C-alpha positions in Angstrom: 161.0 -63.6 -87.7 159.2 -60.2 -87.9 156.3 -59.5 -85.5 153.4 -57.3 -86.4 151.9 -55.4 -83.5 148.4 -54.0 -84.1 148.0 -50.4 -83.1 144.9 -49.2 -81.3 143.8 -46.2 -83.3 140.9 -43.7 -83.5 139.3 -46.0 -86.0 139.7 -49.0 -83.7 138.1 -46.9 -80.9 135.2 -46.1 -83.1 134.7 -49.8 -83.8 134.8 -50.7 -80.0 132.7 -48.0 -78.5 129.3 -48.6 -80.3 129.0 -51.9 -78.4 129.5 -50.0 -75.2 126.9 -47.4 -76.3 124.5 -50.2 -77.1 125.0 -51.7 -73.7 124.5 -48.2 -72.2 121.2 -47.8 -74.1 120.0 -51.2 -72.8 121.0 -50.3 -69.2 119.4 -46.8 -69.5 116.1 -48.2 -70.8 116.0 -50.8 -68.1 117.2 -48.8 -65.0 117.3 -45.1 -66.1 121.0 -45.0 -65.2 123.6 -43.7 -67.6 127.0 -45.3 -68.2 130.1 -43.3 -67.8 133.5 -44.3 -69.2 136.5 -42.5 -67.7 139.3 -41.9 -70.1 142.6 -40.1 -70.4 143.1 -37.4 -73.0 144.7 -39.7 -75.5 144.4 -38.6 -79.1 142.3 -41.6 -80.0 139.7 -40.6 -77.4 139.6 -36.9 -78.5 140.1 -37.0 -82.2 138.0 -34.7 -84.4 136.6 -37.8 -86.1 135.4 -39.2 -82.8 134.1 -35.8 -81.6 132.2 -35.0 -84.8 130.8 -38.5 -85.5 130.3 -40.2 -82.2 130.0 -38.2 -79.0 126.5 -36.9 -79.4 125.2 -40.2 -80.7 126.8 -42.1 -77.7 125.3 -39.6 -75.3 121.8 -40.0 -76.9 122.2 -43.7 -76.0 123.1 -43.0 -72.4 126.9 -43.3 -72.7 128.9 -40.4 -71.4 132.7 -39.9 -71.4 134.5 -38.3 -68.5 138.1 -37.1 -69.3 140.8 -37.0 -66.6 142.9 -33.9 -66.4 146.0 -34.1 -68.6 149.1 -35.6 -67.0 147.3 -36.7 -63.9 148.3 -40.3 -63.4 147.3 -40.3 -59.7 143.6 -39.9 -60.8 143.9 -42.7 -63.4 143.4 -46.0 -61.6 144.8 -47.9 -64.5 148.2 -46.5 -63.8 148.2 -48.1 -60.3 146.9 -51.3 -61.8 149.7 -51.4 -64.4 152.2 -50.8 -61.7 150.9 -53.7 -59.6 150.7 -56.0 -62.6 154.3 -55.2 -63.6 155.5 -55.5 -60.0 153.7 -58.7 -59.0 152.5 -60.7 -62.0 155.2 -59.9 -64.6 158.3 -59.1 -62.5 161.4 -61.0 -63.5 159.9 -62.8 -66.5 161.2 -62.9 -70.0 159.0 -63.5 -73.0 159.9 -65.1 -76.3 157.6 -62.9 -78.3 154.7 -60.5 -78.1 152.2 -63.3 -78.0 153.7 -64.8 -74.8 153.7 -61.3 -73.2 150.1 -60.8 -74.2 149.0 -64.0 -72.6 151.0 -63.2 -69.5 149.3 -59.8 -69.2 145.9 -61.4 -69.7 146.6 -64.0 -67.1 147.9 -61.3 -64.7 144.9 -59.1 -65.1 142.6 -62.1 -64.5 144.6 -63.1 -61.4 144.5 -59.5 -60.0 140.8 -59.3 -60.7 140.1 -62.4 -58.6 142.3 -61.1 -55.7 140.5 -57.7 -55.8 137.0 -59.2 -56.2 136.5 -57.5 -59.6 135.3 -58.6 -63.0 137.2 -58.1 -66.2 136.1 -57.9 -69.8 138.3 -58.6 -72.7 137.7 -56.9 -76.1 138.6 -58.6 -79.3 139.1 -56.6 -82.5 138.7 -58.1 -85.9 141.8 -57.4 -87.9 142.0 -57.0 -91.6 
């Protein structure tokens, strides 16, 4: 059986981020606070398409992007979270397929968020 893995692309990113910009605009109108999303320098975050079509629009809505220095995993908190997830929640497990792995990752993230007293938000993408 063949498994199709969806790739997160610049186009996917452009679909996801307007919702974040909308939420930022609501928050800015209500509180005067801007929303900042910290990102690495992945090509999907910095593509010409994203820069030309989106950044200024998002900033006008109160959503700002902060980019971490290149190759600076110690400043990227997700790197530590992935390490903890792999070490504690997923260690020693085998998965029949990508779906089982995906569910285990989601369950692990949720478990870690409860332990750390954090909230999580899962994004769903419509696929064609």
